[in-house]
C-alpha positions in Angstrom: 5.7 18.4 25.1 6.9 17.7 28.6 10.7 17.8 29.2 12.9 16.6 32.1 12.7 19.9 33.8 8.9 20.0 33.7 8.9 16.6 35.3 11.4 17.7 37.9 9.2 20.7 38.8 6.2 18.5 39.2 8.0 15.9 41.3 9.3 18.4 43.9 5.9 19.1 45.5 4.6 15.7 44.8 7.7 14.2 46.6 7.2 16.6 49.5 3.5 16.0 50.1 3.4 12.3 49.2 6.5 11.1 51.1 5.5 13.3 54.1 2.0 11.9 54.2 3.2 8.3 53.8 5.7 8.7 56.7 3.1 10.2 58.9 0.5 7.6 58.2 3.3 5.0 58.9 3.7 6.5 62.4 6.5 8.9 62.0 6.2 12.4 63.7 5.4 15.3 61.4 8.5 17.1 62.5 10.6 14.1 61.3 8.6 13.3 58.1 8.9 16.9 56.7 12.9 17.0 56.7 13.1 13.4 55.4 10.7 14.2 52.5 12.5 17.4 51.8 15.9 15.5 51.3 14.4 13.8 48.3 13.2 17.1 46.9 16.7 18.5 47.4 18.1 15.4 45.6 15.8 16.1 42.7 16.8 19.8 42.5 20.6 18.9 42.8 20.2 16.3 40.0 18.6 18.7 37.7 21.2 21.4 38.4 24.5 19.5 38.6 23.9 16.1 37.1 21.8 16.8 34.0 22.8 20.5 33.7 20.7 22.9 31.6 22.7 23.6 28.5 22.3 26.3 25.8 21.5 25.0 22.3 24.5 24.8 20.1 24.6 25.5 16.4 22.2 23.1 14.6 20.0 22.4 17.6 16.7 23.8 18.7 15.7 24.6 22.1 14.2 21.2 22.6 17.5 19.5 21.7 16.4 18.2 18.4 18.3 18.8 15.2 16.4 20.6 12.4 15.5 18.7 9.3 17.4 21.0 6.8 
């Protein structure tokens, strides 16, 4: 099952490559497109680290965040 952090890890290179390519095709210089695309990746990393912080499972929760059925 794919979780939030798996999605973030997949979106980081996708954002770098996709946004950079789109900006270059739109006519922007490569030396400008790469830093702009990296800002999106930094935002994704920052959101995963500081907004939706990784937490340790508490009593009654499994690693996936779901409660056990017992």
